[in-house]
N, C-alpha and C positions, 0 to 999 in steps of 0.2 A: 502830188499836191494833196493836202488834206481839205476837209470841207471848210475849216476855219480859215484857209488861205483863198478860197475860191472868190473871184471877183463877185461883187453884186450883180444879180440878174444874169448870170451866165449859167446855162444849163450843164449839168455834168450827170455822170453815172457813178454810183458807188461800186469800187472795184474790190475793196477789201475793209474790214472793220477789225480792230483789236480788241475784241471781246474780253480779253483777259485783264485789259487795263481799265475796265469799267466795274462798277459795283454789280453783282449779280441781279440785284431788283431792277437797277436802272438798265442793264443791258437787256433784261426780259422786257421792260416796258418800250425801249426804242424798237424791239423786234415786233411787239405788237402794233406799233403805230406805222410798221412798214419798212423801217430801216434794216437792210440787209444788202447783200451783194446783188447788183444789177438793179437797185431802186435808182429811178431818176429824181434828182433833187435840184434846187436853185437856191442860193443864198439871198435873201430879199432885204435884210436890214441887219445892222449891227448895232449894239448899245453905243450910246454916245460918251460914256465915261471911260476912264483910264483903261481898262483891259478889254473894251469892246465886247463887253458881255451882257446880255446873252445874243445868240444870233438867232433871227427868224429865218427858218427854211422851209421852202415849200417842197412837199413829197406828196406826190399824186395831187389830189383836191384839197389837201390840208396845208395849213400852216402851223409851224410847231416850232416853240421857242427852245432852243438847245443851248447847254453851257458851252462855253468855249472848249472846255477840257472834252466834252462828249464829241463836239465837232472835229477835234483834233485827232481823235481815235479813227476817223473815217478816212480812207484814202478814195480819191474821186479822179475821174478821167473826164476833162471838159469835153462837151459835145460839140 
């Protein structure tokens, strides 16, 4: 399952990320924020309009807003 498909408030671990599908600068920024294999995440909220974008994701002690396309590049394993 990908991070954009993770049910709200369910904990998961990132198993892989398709870095090639992301812009280099965006990929670097996500890595700097802690997104990587083995990171624990939880989807907290999704946008209310058409594409349910952005997604608020808890990673560590931070809450980060991700575009749905970025979340779709991350494979997760529910905890």
